[in-house]
N, C-alpha and C positions, 0 to 999 in steps of 0.2 A: 846267496851271493847277490850283492847289490849291483844293479846295472842302471846306468843313466845314459840315455841316447837323445841328443839334441837334434832339432831340425827347425827349418823355417828361416834361416839366415838368407841374406841376399844383398843385392845392391839397390839402393833407392836414392832419390834426390832429397835434398834438405826439405823438411816439412812433411815428408812422407811417413808412412807407418809400416811396421812389420809386427808379426806375432811369432814369437819363438815358442816351441813346444819341447818338452822334455819327457820322454817316456820313462817311467820309473818302474823298476821291478826289484823284488827282494827286500823291500822295506816293510818289515812286519812290526816295528816298534809303534807303540801308541804315542810316544813322545819323540818328536824329531824336529829338526829345523831343515828347511830346504831353501836354497838361494840361487840367485843368478849373479854371476861375476863376469867381469870382462877384463881383457888384457890387450892393450895396444902395443905395437912394436916399441921396444925400449922403455916400456913403463911397467910398473908393478901391477899385479893383478888386484883389482879393486871390487868391492862389493857393490852391487847395483840395487838389489832388492832381495828380501827374504821373508819367509813366512814361518811362524812358530805354530806347532800343532795345538798348543794350548791357547792360541788366539793371538791375532795381531799380524799386521804386515808392516814392513820396515823398508825405507828407501834411502838411498844416498841423496844428499841435497841436490846434486847435479841433475837428478832425474825426477824429482818430486813434481807431481802435477802433469808429467808427460808419460811415465811408465806405470804399468799396473801389473802386479804379480797375482796369480790366482792358481787354484788347483781344482781338478776334477777327480775326486777320489774314486768315483765309479770307473773312470777311464785310466786311473793311475797316471795321470799326466799333470805336469806343472807347466804353466804358461807365463810368458812375459809379453804383454801388449805394449808396444813402443810407438808412441805418437810424437808428432812434431820433432822428428829426428833431426839432429844437427851433425855436421861433419865431425865434430869432436866425439860423437858416439861411435865412430868407427873403431872396431875392435873384434877380437875373437870373444865370443860369449860362451860361458860355461855354466852348466847346471851342476849343482853340488848338494850333497846331503851331509848333515852333521848328526851322526847317530851315537856320539859319545858324550861330548861336552853338553850337548843339549839335553841329554837324558839324566845328567848327574847333578845339575845345579838348579837352584831356585830360579824362578821365572825372571826376577829382576837381574840376576847375574847373567842368565842366558841372553836376555834382550840387550844388555849393555854392549855385548860384543858380537851381535848376530850377523854383522856384515864383515866380520874378520875372516879372511880366507884361510889362515892357518888352522882354524878350528874345524874346518870341514874335512872329512876323511874319505869321502867318496866323490868322484868327479866324472863327468862325461868327457867326450872327446872334443867338444866345442863346435860352434857353428859361426861362420864369419858374417859379420854385418859391416857393410861399406856404405857410407853416406856421402854423396857428392854434393858440392855446392853449386 
């Protein structure tokens, strides 16, 4: 059974940093996609960053150069380092795993939609990030 548990959210001032962690268990596939998504009140859930097990990290344009996704396989943990935070980064942040689409299609197809939330079939409970101006 796949379980994803996020931590590390909090309140910071604009320009500050936070590091989110996602403890991952039950992922035994050699091919997978893992991602961070966020959802602000009244808005759709959007992809922030993702990593593909066959290589590559991917980011939304709004966070490129400020956020970094990484994983520590020894600790079974996915991270999201967030720097230069802006008030518009305020949202609930979710960790997610795609163990279906990501395992079925060629790399080019997988990567094309890697930040698409509907593809992900396992989700954590979320952690709140609030950035004040």
